[in-house]
N, C-alpha and C positions, 0 to 999 in steps of 0.2 A: 304563098306567105302576100299572094298579089290583094283582097282585101283588109289585107295590113296596114298593107304601107300608101295601099291610093287614096284610105283613109285621113292616112298621116299629112297627107299630104294637100289631101284635096278637100279637107272637114274649111277653111279657108271660106270654099266657096259659093257654100253654104247656108253656110253667117253670118249676116251681113252685121253684125255684131263686133265680128273678127279684125281685131287692125291690119287682117290681111286680107281685106273679104277687096274686092278688084271683079264690079260692074261687068265691063268690056269684058277678061277670065272669065268669070259666071257665066253669063252668054253663049258661051263656049264653047266650058269646060269642066260647067256646073252639072254637068248630073253624068260626071267623067266614077263615082260611087255606084253608082243606078245602078253603069255598061256591066260593069264588074261583076253586082250580085246578078244581073242578068245570065251571065257567062255563065257564072257558076253552080246555076239555079240549072241551067245545059249539062252542065257537067253532073250535078247530080245526078240527075234524070241517066242522063247515061252507064252509068254503075249502077242504078239502081232496076233495069228494062236485065239489063248487059250478063250479072254476074246476079241478081239477088235471087235464090231459089229457095219454092221450100221452107226448110231451117232456117237461113243462113237472115241470121241479125244483122241490122241494116239499123244504124243510131243518124244522127247527124245532131256537135250539141255544141252554141258559141262558148267559146274559153276563153274572152272576152267586153266589153263593150268598147262606146266610143262613145265622145265626150269633143267641144268645143272648151278649144285650151287656147283661150282668151288674155292668159291671164295670168302673168308667175306668182308662186307666196314664196318668199323667205323666210322660212320657219329660225333660221338661224338670229336674223335682225330683231325677229317679235320678242323671240330668247332674251337678246339681247337690251332692247327697250323694256320688256318687264321684266328683271332680275333673281331670270336663271342664268345664265352666261353672264363669266366679269371677262373685256379686256382689256389689255398690260396697257394703259395707260388713262381710265378711268377717272381714278382714284385722282387727274394732279388737274393740279388747276386750269395753268397751260394749254389746255387739253380739253373739247368736250367730245359731245360723242363721234361725229360729226368728218373728226377731225380719221377717228380710229377705224371706220368699218374698210370694207374688201383689203389688198393686199393676195388674193387671190385663194386656193381652195386647201382643204383643210384649218381650214380651226383659225386662218391667220389671227398673233395675237394676242389666244385668250387663256387664262390665269385661269388653272381649271381646280387648281386648290378651291378656287371660290367664285364653283360653277356647276349649280346645281341641275343640270339639264342641256344639251347637243341633238340634232338634228343630223342623223343623215340618211341615203336610198331617199326611199319615193313613201313622204311624208311619212315614216318612224321617230320615234325623241327615245328618246334613249338618259333616265336618272345613272347621275355622276357618283354611284350607290361604290357606299364604302364596302372594302372588301371582296370587291368585282371588276368595275376601274385601276387603274396604275394611278392613277390621284383621286379614288371615290374618298365625295363630301357628308353622301347624304346617306345617314345613318337608314337601316331600316327601321320598319315600324311606322310609327305614328308619325316620325317627318317625311318617310317615303310619302307615304298614302296621304303627306299635308302639299304633299311638292305636288307628285297626279295632280289629285283634286284643280288641284291651283290653275297647273296648266289646263286640264278640259277643260275650265268653266271660262279660267280667261281668251280660249281657243272659239270656244262658242260660243263669243260677244263679236269676237270681234268682226268690225263689216267695214266694209271694200266703202271708198269716197262716195258711193252709191246710195248705200244704206242694206245691202243687199248684205246674206251670208256670207261668210263663202268659206268658212268649215259646215259641215248637215249633219258630223257626228266625229266624238274622239271616247275611241273604245280603251277600256283600261287592257295594258295586253294581257296580264295575266287571269285576263275571265276570258276573252277569243284565245284566246295557241293553247296547246295543252302538251303533250309529249314529252321527253326525256329530253331535250334542247330548249325548256323554258326561257331556263336562264339565259337565254342567252337572247331571246323576241323579247323584240320592244316594247319599254312598257307603258305607248301611249304609242296608238297607234287612227290615223286622220285619215277621213273621209269626207274627202273635199265638194263641193257647189257645183253648179255646172257655171261653166265657162272661170274658174276658177283649177288649177294645178302645183302641187308641186313646182317650185320653180329647180333646174340649172342642176347652179348653184347650188343650194339644200344636200342635193345626190350626192355633193362632194366636202360639205362641209361650208362652204363657203357662207358670209354675212357683206352680202351689198351695205349700199344704204335707205334704202328702203322694205319699207316689209308686203306692199303688195307694188312687181309692175308687171306693164303689158305684153305681150312677147311678141317680139315683133319678126319671130321667124314665118317658112314657109310652114313647118312643120309642125300643124295649128287642129289637131284632132289627136287628141289619147283618151286612151284605161289608165297610165297611170294611179290611183292615189286618189278615185273619187269615190263615192260612197256606194255600198252595195244597196243602198237604198231606190237608186237612180240609174238604178244598170244587171235592170231582168236580163236576162240568161234564154230561150230558145231551143228546145228539144222533143224532133223530130225519132222518133224510134217502133218497129212495128212489132213494138209487144206490146201486150197492156201493162197496166201497170197499177199498182194494188195502192201505191201510197203514191205520192209526193217525194220525185228524187231528190235524196244532196247531189250534190257532185262527188263527193268524198264516194259515195254507191257503184257510180258508172261505167268504173275501171274492174273490178268484179262481179 
């Protein structure tokens, strides 16, 4: 796990745009990730030269990529501000929306009977579907398709204050997932741009006040919720390949 942990914690010293970049620390520790990979190269070399013989299959592959995690994106907050999630008190004239955010994790103040969609996990959005969710209010069919389409269009149009795209791709769950548990899959899977990651609060249903915030943590590199199109994998294998392999080809 060394290559994973060193990137989570030291990525900030490779990216001057990181909120936690420190030039003095970068001068001393900016090559920490590279040093770990060079050490792993020596381990791979030793394994290969000492243990690979004749018909031994040898494969080395990425299990995920890494990106800068400079800004956090609060998906539930975006859903509230765009009319897909309703918070208790929004209809009361004595409150404005800013009073209703926060209050911890697990969807505080949410009125489920009036909520069209919610987010949890690492970039997953679920429609509050009638017959599937306990208090679902969105009907299967045209209404479901309309809600999913509006969410995707809205998040693809989301821009940071600097004009940068936040979400590179938003995938319909029913088009990218398959199998016997499709009914449990998210209805929208987000693929974020470099520098943006779903917030920690979103993972647990939190609803902070701002849609996009700086990530102040030393945990400054990540691989969760970034789009696959900017996360190329690496495969070294001592067998000829008849075609470009899919990840699912490797185990069999």
